[in-house]
N, C-alpha and C positions, 0 to 999 in steps of 0.2 A: 520368551522372555520376558524380564521386568519390566513393566511401563515406565519406569525411570530411566534406565537402560535405554529405552528404545528413543526416550524422549531426548535425550542427551545425545545418542548418536543425529537424530533430527536436527540439533542447532549446530553439532559438527559440519555436518552435509551442505546447513544454510550459511554458515562462515566461510566453509570451502569455497561456495559457489562465489558469493559474494567477491574473494579474495581473486580465487582463480578467473572469475569472469574479467574483472576490473585489469588484473595483469596480462589477459590478453590483448581488452581491448586498445593498451596503452601499448604494449609491442605492435599490434598490427594496424599500422598506419594509410599504407593502401595494399587492394584497392578500398575503396573509401566504401562503397557500398557493403563488402565481407566486412568491416570495422562497424559500421552502422548495425549489420545486420546480430554479428558477437553481441553486442553494446544494449542490442533491443532483448534478444533472447533473453542474459543475463537478467535483463529487469521482472521476465514474464517467469522464469524460474523461481528468483526471490520470492513474488508474490505470489507464488503457486506452494511454495514450501512453508512460505510463513501461514500461509492459509490452511494447508494441511497440519499443523501445530496445532492452530485454533479449535480446529474442527475435532481435533484428537483430544484435547485438554478439556472439553466441553462434560460436564458428567452427564447428560443428555444426549443420544446418540440419533445423527439425523437418518433420514431413510439413504439407502445406497442409489437410489438417483439424485436427494438434495445432494448430498455429498459430493459426487460427481461434478452436478451444474453447480455449487458454488467454487468450488476447484477450477473449473472452467473459466466464469466471472474475474476470479482475481488475476489469470494466468492472463488472460484475454484483455483486460481492462488495463495491466500493469505493461501492458505492453504497447495496447491503443493511446496511452495517453501522445506516445510520442508522436501522431499524426500532425496536434497539433503546430509543429514545424510547418510542416507542411500548408495547411491551413494559415497561415499565419504569415509564409512566404506568399501563398498564392500561386503556385507552381511544381510541379512533381518533379521538378530535379531536385537530386541530394543536394548539390552544390548550393544552391537557394536557402534546401531546409536547414543546412545546419552553419549560412553565414547571418544570421539573423541579426540584427543589430538591439535586440529586445528579445526579454524572454515570454513566448510564446503561452496563451494563456489558462491553458489545462498545468502549466507547472507554479501557476500560481497558490501555493500553499494553505490560502484563508479557505480554498475548498477541503482541504481536511478538516479544518477547523465547524467549517460548515455541516459537512458529513457525521463530526462527531457528534455536535451537538442535535440533528435527526436522529441519529441512535441511538441517545439518552431519550429523546421524544418516543420513539415506538417503543423504548423498554420501557417507560412509564404505564403506556398505553396494553402493554402484555404483548405487543404483533412480535412474539417470538420467530415465522418464518421471516416477515421484513426484517427485522434483527440482525439474520445471519447474512441475510442480502449486502445490509448496508456494511456490514461487517467486511464481507471479503471486497467489496469496495474501497473499504477506506483502508484495508493493508493494502490496498494496488497500490491508491494513489500515496499513502504515507511512506512506503518503503520507496518509492521510485522517485518521490524528492525527497530523502532520504538523502539516496545514494547520487542523485546530481547534486546536493547541499555539499558532498566532501571537496568539489570542485569549484561549485557556483555560490553556494551559500543557501539557505532558505530564502525565499521573498513571498512576500505579500501586500499586494494591494487589496484595499478596500475604498470604499469611498470615504474612509479618515485618514488612510496610509497609502503609502507607495515606498517600500522599503525591503533592502537586505541584507542578512548576517552574512558575518565574517564565514568563511567555511567552515563546515563542520570535521571538526578531527574527526578522523579514519575508524578509532577507538570507541569513539559515541557512535558510530554511524552503525558499525558491528553491536554493540548493547545495545540501541535503539531496537534494531530489525529485529533483534531477536527477544527482546520484553514486549513488542507492540500485541503479539499474539496473546500474550499472560495476562495484558495489561484487558485485553475486549474480551477474554475468555471470563476474568473478576469480573468484570461489569457485566457481561450476558448470563452470570450465574449468582448475581445477587440477588438475594430477596426482594419481590415487590413488595414492599412492607412501608416508605417512607409518606406516604398518603392514602388514605380510608378510602378504596375502591368505589363506594357511595358517593362519595365525593367528587371523588375526580371524575364519574358518569357525569355527576350534575353541570363539571365545570364544561365537558366534552360538548 
């Protein structure tokens, strides 16, 4: 099958998972545990599909073990981000975790900004394996935060500010989730030529 057709199908599946997961999460209100599991599984599946699109869009192919490891990282991190609800609540009770009076710390989108900066640095240092790992983590955080942002906006807390944006329009959310893998792919495949290698070694 033509690569472009396969790619389009993957994006269609990604959009369907986003929409279907949100509709089911909205429909299933009780029991609360089932709703939370559906919501978390949607986060994990979105992270996995977005990471798969990135890995298959790269011109250089990862080894089989590395490919599955990176997919696992994106999936698991996308899911485990929500553990910060329980950490923030200091309780294992779902009721406490879902009724916080503030956003938990792993939902701070400043994490995405810092991770992106680290990715650029590892790219400049030509650490491709680290770059792929960081990209998988970045996909997990960015897709998770964007999905949550359709309800609560994007929250950024740093030493300089603590603010939240208005809720992200759903169409923009779908667009960004589909674009992120290609932005990261473009960054990872950009030739390292902006700084002469000799000078970079001296700087490091």
